[in-house]
C-alpha positions in Angstrom: -12.0 -3.0 7.8 -11.7 -6.6 6.8 -13.7 -9.0 4.7 -16.0 -11.6 6.1 -15.2 -14.2 3.5 -11.6 -13.4 3.3 -8.5 -14.9 5.0 -8.4 -15.5 8.7 -6.3 -12.4 9.3 -8.9 -10.3 7.6 -11.6 -11.1 10.3 -13.5 -10.1 12.1 -14.9 -7.3 9.9 -15.0 -4.2 12.2 -15.8 -0.5 12.1 -12.8 1.8 12.3 -12.6 5.6 12.3 -9.5 7.3 10.9 -8.7 10.9 11.4 -8.4 13.0 8.3 -5.1 12.4 6.4 -3.6 12.8 3.1 -2.2 10.0 0.9 -0.1 10.5 -2.2 -2.0 9.7 -5.4 0.9 7.7 -6.7 3.4 5.1 -5.6 6.9 6.6 -5.0 8.8 6.4 -8.3 12.4 5.7 -9.2 12.7 9.3 -10.1 11.3 10.4 -6.7 13.6 8.1 -4.8 16.7 9.1 -6.8 16.4 12.6 -5.4 17.0 11.0 -2.0 19.5 8.3 -2.9 21.5 7.6 -6.0 20.9 4.3 -7.7 20.5 2.7 -11.1 17.0 2.2 -12.5 15.4 1.3 -15.8 12.5 3.8 -16.0 11.9 7.0 -14.0 8.1 6.6 -13.8 8.1 3.0 -12.5 7.6 2.6 -8.7 10.8 2.2 -6.8 11.3 -1.4 -5.6 13.7 -3.4 -3.5 13.5 -0.8 -0.7 13.0 -2.1 2.8 10.8 -0.6 5.5 13.8 1.4 6.9 14.6 2.8 3.4 10.9 3.9 3.1 11.0 5.6 6.5 14.3 7.3 5.8 12.8 8.7 2.6 9.8 10.0 4.5 12.1 11.7 7.0 14.1 13.3 4.1 10.8 14.6 2.6 9.8 15.9 6.0 12.9 18.0 6.2 12.7 19.1 2.6 9.0 20.1 2.7 8.7 21.2 6.4 5.6 19.0 6.9 5.6 15.6 8.5 5.7 12.8 5.9 5.2 9.2 6.9 4.0 5.8 5.8 0.2 5.2 6.1 -1.2 2.9 8.7 -3.0 -0.2 7.6 -6.3 1.4 8.5 -5.6 4.5 6.5 -4.4 2.4 3.5 -7.5 0.3 3.4 -9.8 3.3 3.8 -8.1 5.0 0.9 -8.0 1.8 -1.3 -11.8 1.4 -1.0 -12.2 4.8 -2.6 -15.6 5.4 -0.9 -17.1 2.0 -1.7 -18.0 0.3 1.5 -17.2 -3.4 1.8 -16.5 -3.9 -1.9 -13.7 -6.3 -2.6 -11.8 -4.1 -5.1 -11.2 -0.3 -5.5 -13.6 -0.3 -8.5 -16.3 -2.5 -6.9 -17.3 -6.1 -7.4 -15.9 -6.9 -10.9 -13.2 -9.5 -10.9 -9.6 -8.6 -11.5 -9.5 -10.2 -14.9 -12.0 -7.5 -16.1 -9.3 -4.8 -15.5 -8.4 -3.3 -18.9 -5.5 -5.2 -20.5 -5.1 -7.4 -17.4 -3.7 -10.5 -19.3 -1.0 -8.5 -21.1 0.2 -6.5 -18.0 3.0 -7.0 -15.5 4.8 -9.7 -17.4 8.4 -8.9 -16.3 8.0 -6.3 -13.7 6.1 -3.3 -12.4 4.7 -0.8 -14.8 4.9 3.0 -14.8 2.6 4.5 -12.3 -1.0 5.6 -13.2 -1.5 3.3 -16.1 -4.8 2.1 -14.7 -7.9 4.1 -13.9 -7.9 5.7 -10.4 -10.3 4.8 -7.7 -13.1 7.0 -6.4 -10.6 9.1 -4.4 -8.4 9.7 -7.4 -5.7 7.3 -6.1 -3.7 5.3 -8.7 -2.5 1.7 -8.5 -4.1 0.9 -5.1 -4.1 -2.9 -4.8 -1.8 -3.4 -7.9 1.7 -2.9 -9.3 3.8 -3.4 -6.1 3.2 -4.1 -2.5 3.2 -1.0 -0.3 4.8 -0.8 3.1 2.6 0.4 6.0 3.8 1.8 9.3 2.2 -0.9 11.5 3.9 -3.9 13.0 2.0 -7.0 11.8 -0.1 -9.4 13.9 -2.5 -11.9 12.1 -4.9 -11.6 15.1 -4.7 -7.9 15.5 -8.3 -7.4 14.4 -9.4 -9.2 17.6 -8.1 -6.4 19.8 -7.8 -3.4 17.4 -8.9 0.0 18.5 -11.9 1.4 16.7 -10.2 4.9 16.6 -7.1 5.4 14.5 -5.6 1.9 15.0 -1.8 1.9 14.5 -1.1 -1.8 14.9 0.7 -3.7 17.7 3.4 -2.0 19.7 6.1 -4.4 18.5 6.6 -7.4 16.3 9.0 -9.1 13.8 7.2 -8.2 10.6 5.9 -5.0 9.1 2.5 -4.8 7.4 2.1 -4.2 3.7 -0.9 -3.8 1.5 -1.8 -4.2 -2.2 -1.1 -6.6 -4.9 2.1 -7.0 -6.9 3.3 -7.9 -10.4 5.0 -11.1 -9.2 1.9 -12.8 -8.1 -0.2 -15.3 -10.1 -3.2 -13.0 -9.4 -1.8 -9.5 -9.9 -4.4 -7.4 -8.1 -5.2 -7.8 -4.4 -8.5 -7.2 -2.6 -8.8 -4.0 -0.5 -8.9 -6.1 2.7 -6.0 -8.4 1.9 -3.1 -8.1 4.4 0.5 -9.1 3.9 3.8 -8.7 5.8 7.5 -9.3 5.7 10.4 -8.5 8.1 11.3 -4.8 7.8 14.9 -5.4 6.7 13.8 -7.4 3.6 14.1 -6.0 0.1 12.0 -7.5 -2.6 11.6 -6.6 -6.3 7.8 -6.2 -5.8 7.9 -4.0 -2.7 7.5 -0.3 -2.8 5.5 2.4 -1.0 3.5 5.6 -1.1 3.6 8.4 1.4 1.1 9.9 3.8 0.7 13.1 5.8 -1.7 14.6 8.3 -4.6 16.6 6.8 
């Protein structure tokens, strides 16, 4: 995890093992979320946004009851492992090429997120990792957590005031984030560039 030439909170680079897990190939869409909670949206295949961390957890609990398997948010470690798509220490899910090389980059994400799976998937077949919307993770956030993080299935600090999130978002000047980039906001906040995807045990 991490990036040696990244931001302070991405260091030190350290080896982490994560137990087998499953991660949804797609960000949760408006259509997905409407099955749980009625709301107005402009396009069924766009990622649901303006959901806070508690909304995302409630959705996971609803799916758990519906599917009879435990559905949850991924940890930061799981998310970064998945985002890399099998490419060790590469900055982006596709490797070293800059974000501006992404097909149609300059014309994308002008006024909001786009429908899911409009970019090529990474090596694990996961779509929109590091782009479209920020994705909530289960962990509390600490910028110095990597100094004390466990090397086995780290789940973040035991408490905090902000929840971790990962990935880039349409509102940023640079629309695609690096795999190692970390972000966070208070769990009660709802932003137009925040969504999530779900995870489960293998």
